[in-house]
C-alpha positions as CSV (number, residue, x, y, z in Angstrom):
1,M,15.7,-77.2,76.2
2,A,16.5,-75.5,73.4
3,F,12.7,-75.5,72.9
4,K,12.4,-74.7,76.3
5,K,14.9,-71.7,76.1
6,Q,13.5,-70.2,72.6
7,F,10.0,-70.7,74.3
8,E,10.9,-68.7,77.3
9,D,12.7,-66.3,75.1
10,Y,10.0,-65.8,73.2
11,R,7.4,-65.2,76.5
12,F,10.2,-62.3,78.1
13,N,10.1,-60.7,74.4
14,L,6.3,-60.6,74.4
15,N,5.8,-59.2,77.7
16,R,8.5,-56.5,77.4
17,N,6.1,-55.6,74.4
18,R,3.9,-55.3,76.4
19,S,5.3,-53.5,79.1
20,W,6.3,-50.7,76.6
21,K,2.9,-50.4,75.0
22,Y,1.7,-49.9,78.2
23,T,4.0,-47.4,79.2
24,A,3.7,-45.5,76.2
25,M,-0.2,-45.1,76.6
26,L,0.3,-43.8,80.3
27,I,2.9,-41.2,78.8
28,F,0.3,-40.0,76.1
29,F,-2.6,-39.7,79.1
30,F,-0.4,-38.0,81.5
31,I,0.7,-35.3,78.5
32,G,-2.6,-34.9,77.4
33,F,-3.7,-34.4,80.9
34,L,-0.8,-32.0,81.5
35,S,-2.0,-29.9,78.6
36,L,-5.3,-30.0,79.7
37,L,-4.3,-28.5,83.1
38,T,-1.9,-26.0,81.4
39,S,-3.7,-24.7,78.4
40,K,-5.4,-21.3,79.6
41,F,-1.6,-20.4,79.9
42,Y,-0.7,-20.9,76.8
43,L,-4.0,-20.7,74.6
44,K,-6.0,-17.4,73.8
45,T,-9.6,-17.4,75.3
46,E,-11.9,-14.6,74.5
47,D,-15.0,-13.9,75.9
48,P,-18.0,-13.4,73.8
49,L,-18.5,-9.7,73.1
50,Y,-22.4,-8.4,72.2
51,H,-22.6,-6.2,69.4
52,T,-25.7,-4.0,68.6
53,K,-26.4,-4.5,65.0
54,T,-27.4,-1.2,62.7
55,Y,-31.3,-0.9,62.4
56,E,-32.0,-3.2,64.6
57,A,-34.8,-1.8,67.0
58,V,-33.3,-2.8,70.5
59,S,-36.4,-2.6,73.4
60,S,-36.2,0.0,76.0
61,N,-36.6,-0.1,79.7
62,I,-38.8,2.6,79.7
63,T,-41.0,3.1,76.4
64,G,-40.5,2.6,72.9
65,T,-37.4,1.0,71.0
66,V,-33.7,2.6,70.3
67,T,-32.3,2.1,66.9
68,I,-28.6,2.5,65.8
69,E,-29.2,4.1,62.2
70,N,-25.5,4.7,61.5
71,R,-21.8,3.8,63.2
72,V,-18.6,4.5,62.2
73,Y,-15.6,4.7,63.9
74,H,-12.3,7.0,63.2
75,P,-8.8,4.9,64.3
76,A,-6.4,8.3,63.5
77,N,-8.9,10.2,65.9
78,G,-9.4,7.6,68.5
79,S,-13.8,8.6,67.9
80,L,-16.7,6.5,67.4
81,D,-19.9,8.6,65.7
82,M,-22.6,7.3,66.1
83,V,-26.7,7.7,64.9
84,I,-29.2,6.9,67.2
85,K,-32.9,7.0,66.8
86,M,-35.4,6.6,69.7
87,D,-38.6,6.6,69.6
88,Q,-40.2,7.4,72.8
89,T,-42.6,8.9,74.0
90,D,-41.5,10.7,76.9
91,E,-40.0,14.4,76.1
92,E,-37.0,14.4,78.9
93,E,-33.7,15.0,78.7
94,V,-31.4,12.5,77.2
95,S,-28.2,11.9,78.7
96,F,-24.9,9.3,77.8
97,I,-22.2,6.9,79.4
98,A,-19.6,5.3,77.2
99,Q,-17.3,2.8,78.3
100,E,-14.6,0.5,76.5
101,K,-13.8,-2.7,77.9
102,A,-9.7,-1.9,77.1
103,N,-10.2,0.2,80.5
104,P,-13.6,-0.4,82.2
105,N,-12.8,1.9,84.9
106,V,-13.2,5.1,82.5
107,K,-16.1,6.9,81.2
108,L,-15.0,8.3,77.7
109,P,-16.2,11.9,77.2
110,V,-19.6,11.9,74.8
111,Q,-20.1,14.6,72.5
112,L,-23.8,15.4,71.4
113,L,-23.5,16.7,67.8
114,Y,-27.0,16.9,66.8
115,E,-30.2,16.5,67.8
116,D,-33.7,16.4,66.1
117,D,-37.3,14.9,66.5
118,G,-35.9,11.6,68.6
119,Y,-32.3,11.4,66.3
120,Y,-29.4,11.9,67.9
121,V,-25.6,12.1,66.4
122,V,-23.1,11.5,69.3
123,R,-19.5,10.7,69.2
124,I,-17.9,9.2,72.0
125,N,-13.9,10.2,72.3
126,D,-10.6,8.9,73.3
127,L,-11.0,5.1,72.7
128,S,-8.0,3.2,73.2
129,P,-6.2,1.7,69.5
130,N,-7.5,-1.5,71.1
131,W,-10.6,-0.9,72.8
132,E,-12.3,-4.3,72.2
133,A,-16.0,-3.4,72.8
134,L,-18.0,-0.3,74.0
135,A,-21.0,-0.2,75.9
136,F,-23.0,2.9,75.3
137,D,-25.5,4.0,78.1
138,L,-28.9,6.0,77.3
139,Y,-30.3,7.4,80.5
140,Q,-33.4,9.3,80.6
141,D,-33.1,12.6,83.0
142,N,-35.9,14.0,85.3
143,E,-36.3,17.4,85.1
144,E,-35.8,17.8,88.8
145,K,-34.6,15.1,91.2
146,E,-37.6,14.3,93.9
147,T,-37.4,13.4,97.3
148,V,-39.3,12.0,99.9
149,N,-40.0,13.0,104.0
150,V,-39.8,9.4,105.1
151,D,-41.8,11.0,108.1
152,D,-44.5,11.2,105.7
153,V,-45.0,7.5,105.0
154,T,-43.8,6.3,108.7
155,S,-45.3,7.5,111.3
156,D,-43.3,5.7,113.8
157,S,-40.0,7.9,112.7
158,E,-38.8,10.0,115.7
159,T,-36.1,11.6,113.0
160,D,-36.7,13.9,110.0
161,S,-34.8,12.9,107.2
162,T,-35.3,12.6,102.9
163,E,-34.7,10.5,100.7
164,E,-33.7,11.2,97.4
165,I,-35.3,9.3,94.4
166,D,-32.5,8.5,91.4
167,A,-33.0,11.6,88.2
168,H,-31.5,9.0,85.8
169,A,-33.2,6.3,84.4
170,L,-31.3,4.0,82.1
171,I,-33.0,3.4,78.6
172,T,-31.4,0.7,77.3
173,T,-27.3,0.0,76.4
174,L,-26.0,-0.6,73.0
175,Y,-22.8,-2.5,72.7
176,S,-19.9,-2.2,69.7
177,D,-17.7,-4.6,68.9
178,Q,-14.6,-3.1,67.1
179,R,-14.2,-6.3,65.1
180,K,-17.6,-6.0,63.6
181,T,-17.8,-2.0,63.6
182,K,-17.1,0.0,60.3
183,S,-13.9,1.5,60.1
184,E,-13.0,5.0,58.1
185,K,-9.1,5.5,58.2
186,G,-7.8,8.9,57.3
187,K,-7.5,11.7,60.1
188,G,-10.7,13.6,59.7
189,K,-12.4,11.7,56.8
190,G,-15.5,11.1,57.7
191,I,-15.9,13.4,61.0
192,K,-18.6,15.6,59.5
193,N,-19.8,19.5,60.8
194,K,-22.9,20.2,62.4
195,Q,-25.1,21.1,59.0
196,E,-23.8,17.7,57.0
197,Y,-25.3,15.8,60.0
198,A,-28.4,17.9,59.8
199,L,-28.9,16.7,56.2
200,L,-27.6,13.0,57.3
201,V,-30.0,12.8,60.0
202,N,-32.7,14.4,57.4
203,D,-31.9,11.5,54.7
204,L,-32.2,8.9,57.2
205,E,-35.6,10.3,58.2
206,K,-36.7,10.7,54.1
207,Q,-35.8,7.1,54.0
208,F,-37.7,5.6,57.1
209,V,-40.7,8.0,55.7
210,K,-40.1,5.9,52.4
211,K,-40.5,2.7,53.8
212,K,-43.6,3.2,56.0
213,M,-45.0,4.4,52.9
214,K,-44.4,1.1,50.7
215,N,-45.6,-0.7,53.8
216,Y,-49.0,0.6,53.9
217,E,-48.9,0.5,50.3
218,K,-48.2,-3.0,50.6
219,A,-51.1,-3.1,53.2
220,I,-53.7,-1.3,50.9
221,M,-52.9,-4.3,48.4
222,V,-53.4,-7.3,51.2
223,E,-56.5,-5.6,52.2
224,A,-58.0,-4.8,48.5
225,K,-57.2,-8.8,47.9
226,H,-59.1,-10.0,51.2
227,K,-61.9,-7.6,50.1
228,H,-62.2,-8.7,46.8
229,Q,-62.0,-12.2,47.9
230,T,-64.8,-11.8,50.7
231,Q,-66.9,-10.1,47.9
232,Q,-66.8,-12.9,45.6
233,E,-67.8,-15.0,48.3
234,V,-70.9,-13.2,49.1
235,N,-72.2,-13.3,45.7
236,E,-71.5,-17.0,45.3
237,L,-74.0,-17.1,48.4
238,Q,-76.4,-15.0,47.1
239,R,-76.6,-16.7,43.9
240,D,-77.2,-19.9,45.6
241,M,-79.9,-18.8,47.4
242,K,-82.0,-19.0,44.6
243,Y,-81.7,-22.7,44.9
244,Q,-82.8,-22.9,48.7
245,V,-85.4,-23.4,50.7
246,N,-86.3,-20.8,53.6
247,E,-84.3,-23.0,56.1
248,E,-81.4,-22.7,54.1
249,K,-81.8,-19.1,53.2
250,A,-82.0,-18.2,56.5
251,D,-78.3,-19.7,57.5
252,T,-76.9,-18.1,54.0
253,E,-78.3,-14.6,54.9
254,S,-76.2,-14.8,57.8
255,K,-72.9,-16.1,56.3
256,I,-73.9,-12.8,54.2
257,A,-74.0,-10.4,56.8
258,I,-71.0,-11.6,58.4
259,K,-68.8,-11.4,55.1
260,K,-70.3,-8.1,54.7
261,D,-68.8,-7.1,57.9
262,A,-65.6,-8.3,56.9
263,I,-65.8,-6.1,53.8
264,Q,-66.6,-3.2,55.9
265,S,-63.5,-4.0,58.0
266,S,-61.7,-3.9,55.3
267,D,-62.7,-1.1,53.8
268,E,-62.2,1.1,57.1
269,S,-58.2,-0.5,57.2
270,I,-57.7,0.9,53.5
271,Q,-59.3,4.3,54.5
272,L,-57.3,4.5,57.7
273,Y,-53.7,3.5,55.4
274,E,-54.3,5.8,52.8
275,D,-54.5,8.8,55.6
276,E,-51.8,7.6,57.0
277,Q,-50.0,7.8,53.8
278,K,-51.1,11.0,53.1
279,S,-50.1,11.9,56.6
280,L,-46.4,10.8,55.2
281,Q,-46.5,12.6,52.4
282,E,-46.8,15.6,53.6
283,K,-44.3,14.6,56.4
284,L,-41.9,13.7,53.1
285,Q,-42.5,16.9,51.7
286,K,-41.7,19.0,54.3
287,L,-38.2,16.9,54.6
288,N,-37.4,17.7,51.1
289,E,-38.4,21.3,52.1
290,K,-36.0,21.1,55.2
291,Q,-33.2,19.7,53.1
292,Q,-33.1,22.2,50.5
293,D,-33.0,25.1,53.5
294,L,-29.7,23.3,55.0
295,A,-27.7,22.8,52.0
296,M,-28.2,26.5,51.4
297,K,-26.8,27.6,54.8
């Protein structure tokens, strides 16, 4: 009897231990499920913010590209300065609209501080201390708004009406993430006058011209190397012709002709690159002269 009682007590204790483990597991899963449902109330979730990098060309909806050459945020003044380069073929006027994430329904005032040869220096004012992100739209403004007489294209129409075509065409949108934007503290620090911005743009143009000149120099070296290698191949083929029969010579002459065409193509490319370099050198000289004139004002 004593053994039976001990066995029953053991089985009772075993069942109680299993029951405790199952209960603990259920409580654990319940708490986890409840935490998942309520996580949005105490966990801070952030939407990903877009950020257009400086010197990164952005494709335009119209033609060419748009690049942020420089961007500085001034917390003390609540302003953001940007130097934008537009590679546009059209010569229409450009307008700007800026909106921050903190107040998406408010259009921020934008000043055009300086404009020259596709460069635009703009200042966005009245930014909130925690503006988070900024969307900066660039629009191409047509000189006149066009109207279309509906009766000219719909003969069945009985009423005389016109339809106005929007004079604004979106060029592109540039984005700035406050966390990734360079900031300069101090009231007035870094904010330049028109002359200083003109000098800044002139220096950016010089850097751009110098970079293009280096690229053409590299291209000339590549073409010259290719021409040299091709000429060596022509020389080898011509030496081999001494030991070939007429049928083989005809095939070799065909190969030589193709390679000579390639050499001529390299010569033409080198000449084109050298002409571009010469033009850029003249441009650089003019920019140096312009820099001197601006500095004397």
